[in-house]
Structures are given as C-alpha cells and as structure tokens.
N, C-alpha and C positions, 0 to 999 in steps of 0.2 A: 504493500499500500504506499503512494506516494505521501510524504508529510503534509502536503497542501489539500489533500481530498477530505471532504467533510463526509464523516460516518452518518448515515441517514437509516433510521428504521422505519419502513413503511407499512402500516397496518390497515388493513381494509379486506372485506370479505369479496370484492371483485375482482376476481384472479386477472382478467385481460387487464384492468387498470394498473395492478401492480407490475405485471411484466412490460408493459409498456413506459411506465414511469420509470423503472429500474434501468431499463435499457438508455431512455432519454437522458435521465440525469448522469449516468455514466460519462457520456459526453461533454458534460458540464461541470465535471471536478466533484462529482459527488458519489460516494461508494453506497450503494443502495442495498439494504437487505430485506427481504418481503416477509409478511406474515399475515395471516387471514383472520386471527382474532386475537383477543386479550392476553389469551392463556399462553398461545406460542410467544407472543411478543414478550411477556414475562421471562419465559425460559430464554430467550435470546439475550435479554439484559441482565440477566443473572451471570451469563459468561462472557458478555464483551460489553465494551464502552461505547456509546452512540453520541454524537454532537447533537441531533435532532431527532426527534420521532413525529413523524406525519401519521396523523390518527384521525380515521373515520368516526364519525358521531354514531351512526346507525351500525351495529353488528350483531352476529347472534352471540349467546351469552352474555357476557358482560360488555356494555356499551360503552362508546366511546367517553363520555363525561365520567360515568363512573371511574374508568380506568385511568382518566386524567385526575382524579382526587388522589386515587392510589399514587401515581407517580409524584404527585406534588408533595405527598407526605413523605415519601421514601427516596426521592431523588430531586431535592430541590435545585440543583444546578442543571438538570436535564430540560432542554427547552422542546416544547410540544406546540405543533401547527396541527390544528383542528381544521378537518374538511368535511364539508357534508352537501348535500343535494336538498335538504329540507330545513333550512334554517328559519329560526324565529328570533324576534329581538331576544326574548328571554333566556333562550339556550345560548346566545352569543355573550349574554352578560355573565352567565353563570360559568361560563368556560373563561372567559377572562378574569373572573373573580379568583377561580381556582389556580391562575397563574400561567393560562395557556399564553404563548407567545404571540399569537395571531390566529384569526377564524378565517377561512377562505370557503367560498362557494364553488360548487362543482358545477358544471365543467369547470375546471381550474386551468387558465393558460398555464403552460411550461415556463414561461420566460417568467411570470410572476411568482410561480412557486418557488422557482431556483431563487430569484432576488429574496424571497421570505427565508427561504433555508440559510442563504449566507449571512443574512442579518442574524436571523435566530443562533446560528452558530458563533458569530462573532460576539452576541450578547452572552451565551453561556460561557465562552471563554474568559469575558469580562467578569463574570461573576465568579468564577474558580481565581482568577488573579486577585480580587477584592478579597476573598477569603485567605488567599496566601499573605496579601498585604497586610490584612489586619494580623494575623500572625507573627509578622515580623516588627510592626511599628514600635512594642516595647524593647526589641532587641536593638535597632538600629543605633549606631552611635557614630559620631563624627562623620565621615566622608568614606565614600565608596572607592576612594583610589588606593593604589598600591603604591606608598611614595617610598623612594629610595635609590640610590644610584651605585649602591654597593654591587661586587660582583656576585653576592648571593641573592640579590634582587634581580639583577639579569637574568639568572639561572631560573628564578621563578617564574619571569615573563616567558622563558624559553620553554618551560614546561608546561605554562597554559597554553602556548600556541600548540604544542603538541597534544594536549589532552582536547582541546577544540576541534581537531580533525579527526577524532576518533569519537565513537559511543560508548566505550568500555567503562566499566567502573573505576572510580577514582579513589585512592587512599590517600589522605593528608594527615601527617604527624608531625608534631611540635609540642612545645611547652604551652601552657594556658596562657592566653593573650598575645600569641605571636600572629594572628591573624588568617587563623585557617578558615573561616566562613568568607573572610573577604576573598580568598582565592577561589574558594567554590562560587562564590558571587561571579567573579571574571570569568570562570571556565563558562557558567550558564548563559552569561550575557553575550558571550561572543559566539557562543555553539547555535546550530540550528534550531535549537530548542527555546531559544531566548523570547521567542513570541508567546510561550506559555509560562505556567508558575515555576518559580523554584519554592518547594516548602521544605522549612526547617523543622527538624524533630531533634531534641534533647534527650539522649537516651539516658542522660544521667538523673533526671528528674522525674521520669515514670516508673511506675512499678512494673512487674513483668506483665501481668494481665492487661493494665491499662495502655502499656506501649503496643501491644498485639491490636487492641481495638483501635487506638489512635492510628496505626498505620494500616490495618487491613480492614477496618469496619467491624460491626458485627450485627447479628440478627436480634430480632426482638425475644428478649427472655434468655439470651446466652448467657448471661449472669446476673448476680443480684443488682438492682438499679439501672438493667438494659430494658427500658419501658417500650423503646421503639427500635425500629432498624436504624442504622448508622452507618453513613458513607466514611471510608477511611481517607487516608491522605494521599494513598495510592491513585485514588479517584480525583482528588483534588489537583494532584501534579500531574495528571495525565497528560503524556506527550511533552512533559516538562523534566524538572531534575528534582531529586528527593536528596536533601542534605542531611545525614544522619550523624548529628555531632555527637563526640564520647560514644561512639561506637564499641569501645572496650567495656562500657559500663553494662550493655546491653546483655541481657542472661543467654544461656545457651540454647536455651530451646528457642527464643526469637532469633538467635544466628542461624539455626538451622532453617526458619523459617525465610529469613533474608536470602540464605543461600539457595533455597528453592525458587524464591523469586528470580535472582540474577540468572540462574540455570535452564529455567522453563518459561518465564516470562508469564507466571500464572501465581496465584494465590488464592486462599480461602479467608474469607471472612469469619470472625470468631463465632462459633455456633452453627456454621454452615459446612456442608460437605461438598458444594459444588465450586468448581474451580473457575475464577475470573481471568481473563486475560489482562494485561497491563503493559502499556509502552511508557517506560520512565527510566531515566538515568539515574544512578545511584553514585552520590559522591559521599564517601566517609571520612570521618576524622576522629583522630584520638590523640590524647596528650600520654598516652601508656606507651612502653614499649612492646608494641604487639608480638614479636617474635619471643620475647621473655614470656608473655601472656599465653603464647600458643605451648611453649616448652612445660608450663605449670598447668595446661590443661584448662585454663580460663578463655581461651579463646580458639575457636574451631580453624584447623590448621587448611582444611578445604577452603574455607571462606576465606582466610588470609591469603592464599594463594590465588583465588579469583580476584581479589581487590589488589594485590601488589603489582600485578602488571604495569599499572600506572600510578606509581606510588611518589610523593615528593615529601620531604622533610622541610619544614620551615626553621630557620635558623632563629635562635634566640636573640633579642636585641643586642645584648652585650657582645653577640659574635660579629655584629654588624655597625659598630659605632659611628662609623662615618655618615649614616644615616639619620643618626639621633637629632643635629641642629634642623636637618629639614622635616622630619616628624614634627618635631616642636613647633617649628614655623608654620607648618600647615595645620596642626590643631588650633594654633592660635588666630589664625585667619579665619577658621571656622567659627570659631568662638566669638571673636570680633562682630563677624557679620550678624551672627545670631544675636548675640547681646548689643548691637548698635554701639559697640564701645571702640576705643583705638588704644590698645595696650601693645606695647612691643616688648621683646624679649632684649634683655642687654647681654654684653659680650660675655660678663663674668658668670651671669646665669646660664647661659648656653653651654659655657666651658664646663660650669659644673655638672649639668645634666648629661654632658657626653663622659664624664669620667665615671659617672655612678654605674652601677653593674645590673639594674634593672632586673630584680628577681619577678616581677610582675609583668614583663616584657612591654608591648607596645599600650596594651590597655592600662598598665599602671601608669605610663608617660602622659597618655591622655587625661587620667584623672588629675596628675600632678599639674598640668598646664590649666586646667580647668580651674582648679582651686587656687592655683598661686594668681591667674589672672584676676578672678574675684578680689583676693586680697590685695592686688595692685592696683586697682581701678582708680583710687586717689592719686597716686603718682604716675600713672600713664605709662609705666614701664615695670616688669618683671624683673627685681634684682635679687640678689641672693638671699637676702634676709626673708625672700617671700618664699622660699623654697624649704621643703621639709628639712630638719636639722640632719636627717640621715643623707640626705643628697649633699648638704654643704659640707659635711665632716665626712662624707664617703664612707659612711658605718653603713653595715647590712641593714635593710629595712625588716622591721618587727611587724607583727601582727598588730600590737598595739604602739601606738605613737604618742608619748605624752610631751612633744614638744611645747614650748610657750609660745609659737608663734600661732598655734591652730586656736580657732574659735572653739569656746567651752564646749557647745552642743556637738561638733564633729570630733572634738578630742573624746567626749565621753562615748560618743557612737564608736570609735576606732578601739576601744580599750574592751569592748564586747565581744571582739572578734568577729565582726557582721559579714554575712554573705555579700556578694557583689550587689545583690538586689537592694539590701538592707543599706549598704553604704551610698549607694544610689539616691535611695529615699531621704537620706540623712543628708546629703549635699543638697538635694533638691529643697528640701523643706527649709534650710539654712539660707538658701540664694531667694527663694520666693519671700521668705519673711524679712531679709533685709530690703527687697524692692518694695514690698508693701509698708515698710516703716520709712523708705527714702521718699517713695513718690505719694503715698498716702491716696492711691487711687486704683482701684482693681482694674479698671478698663485700661489705664496706662499700663499696668504690669503685664496684663494680657498681649498688649500689642507689642511691647518691649520683648516678650516671650515668644512672639510670633504664634500663639495660640487664639482659639475663640474665646471668648468670656465664659461659655459654658464649659468647655475644658478646663480653664482656670478653676472655675467652681468645683469641679469634680477633682480637681488635683487638692484644692484646700480641704475638702471633706476627707479624702483618702488619707492626706498628711497631717489631718486634725489641727488645721489652721482656720477653719470657720469658725 
C-alpha cells in the first residue's frame, strides 16, 4: 500500500454499487475494502485500521445510524460518511449529532464522494495529531533544535540522516537529560511519516497492566475499571512514530508484546484474542546499559537485537564542553522571548558553566539558565553570583541545594529531593507569584507568560496560588 493512499471501508448491501465504487476509488488514491453489512464491517475494523468509513443508512440487521452510534463510542477518531437514497431532515440531524463527518444523498457523484473522503481523512488525521499534541504539551521544554558544533553532535546529525532513510526500529541510549526525545523528534520530523503523529510513552511511569492498555487498548471488562472499549496509542500513532522512553523499565511480558509487534506488525488489545494490524515505527530510548540488562535477564536479548541495528548513544554534556556556551545562549534567547525580557550571559558566568561537569546534562543546564535569568532580571545580565554555588565553586551538584543565593521556597523544595515534575511546579509557582507581586494584574501576567487568562487561572488553582 502506498503511504498516500486513503484506506476506506465501504459498507452497503448493494453489491453492484460496492464493486463499482471500489474500482473507481482505486483510481483516485483510495484503497477501498467492501462489506455488505454492519457485522462484516465490525470484523474488518477489528483486524485493520481505516481512515474513513462510507456507510449506507438502510441495511439488513443493524442499520447505518445504529452502527454509527456504536462507532462513535468505540472509535472516536474514525471518520464516517453516511449515504442514503431516502433522506429526511431528522435522519441527517441525528447522524451529524452522532459524529458523522458528512451526509450524502444517493446517487452520489464520484467526484463529490472522493472530495468528501479526502476531507474526512484529513480531519481524522488532524484529530489524531491533536491527541498526540495534548499528550506532549506538558513535556515540551525549550526548543526542538539540536544545538552544538562538537564532533559528537555532528555524529548525531549523521545518524539522524541514516535513520530517516530507513523505517527500521531505533534505539537511543544515554544518560538522563541528554536529549533522547529530541533526537527521536528529529528522526520523525524528517521521515516520510512526518505528516502523522509521534506519540510518546514513558515506560517508567506506568505499571505493567496500564502500559499494555495504553499501548494496545483494551476491551470492555478486560480488567477492573475497564468500563468501555479503549483504543490504544498504536491506533493514535497509526502511520506515524511511537517513541518508547525508558524502555529499560518495561516489564518482560510487555517487552514480549513489543517484540511481537515489531516482528509481525500486529498486536492484540488487552482482553481480546483478535489480531490487529498496525503501521507504526518504533523508536525506543533508555538510560540503562542494555547489554548489561540483557546479561542479567532484565531485558529480552531478541528485542535488543531487533532494536540495536539502528542504535545511537548520546554523549553526556561533560563530554562535549564546547557546546555548553552555545546551549546556554540558546536557552537564554528562548527564555528572553518568552518572558519579554533582555537578560544576557556574562563571560565569567559562561566560563563557569563550561567548567562544570553537569551530572544532570542538558536538562540541568536548561533549569539553571531559567532560574539564573529570573534572579538576574534586575541586573540585566547573568553574573557569577546568580549561578548555583556548586557551579561557582565547581563542586558536585547534590540533590539538596542550601546555597544562600536561592529563594527560600525553591531552597525548601530542593531539600525534599523533588521529582522533575515537582521541581518544575516549584519554580513555576515562585515565578508566577513573583510576577503577580510585581504586576498586580492577572491579565498582564497571562500576557507576559504568553498564555490565556483561563490557563493562568487553571495554573493558579493547581499551584494553590488562588
């Protein structure tokens, strides 16, 4: 199947109409599958993905409207075009309320149907991208660029070019904070799959049974709490990329399921015995030494061998020190634009950043620049005194920072050994509180943060600042 073909499921009890439409649509970039009733269509939908369903209203057994209601509940991203030769206004209104993309009258012109199918396919693709985007909004930090001029970074760019030319699975290794997701995004963005979503799954935050449900979906009643059928992320990422972060944390049973998907291109939803085809590229990442995990029996060697054909190791920031000033300046520019400020980095501060060994890698550098820029706003430049004591004195960074330069709320937060999410909330709470005190106007604060007033009020409630 060509990547640009639209997969259409035609459901109609008129066999002649089905055959004519299947052949005609094939000449117009649509790969059509035909079924004569809702029961046959259900079986087709359980074993393959379709972009659009063209559904007749009047059929024996379950009629089109009833089947549309079922599809709207079970497959919310699937686009349905209704056809009928006996339309009424009430029927059309009901179909549109149930989520039909359009309602066409028979006999339908082929050109009109083709245009509608294309628009429906584009709408469905946009819905899937929006789902993927919503999952990523809370994860996005800084910029999507891979910054650096070191030989290590040049090798990363060369690897990306190689990976883009293939559709094989990819394994990205490296310490936490080195930018593994950024590399995955670059591979996806430059690949033929870029018009479809890249969906991110963090294997370290989901229990075994929840991860399987998240990836593959589940049937109603598959486990306690499964009150309805759910589509998995393999469906959301269809024709796109699935980025499995921290794959080393995934249980052996789920590793087996992933291996099955890679080898056969099929999977089973939790609680289902039926195989479903999928067209997804897998990019995996881990901060673990996978070969050691394989030797210990914590990681399947056959999965490792399937992934390692395209493997890249991201260097720690301390291994590419010439990139530190470039990264710092980049993060500062992004922060200045976002905060509508003009803060620069002094040479002394830049030298101190370059000498530091950065155990938290690029992610730590980003947070240090964000906080230093906030503290340096009055001076207009980041000086040595705005940097953490560990960096000024070249001491190892500890989990708890008791340096006198830190505001008390952030100092107290760090003393609790917070997670990255908790630390982000702490900094966000301090910054918003600082702006509220300075501006005394929530609308101005929202404008400065480049968010809507409603988003600000949501943040104030979440951060307990309301």
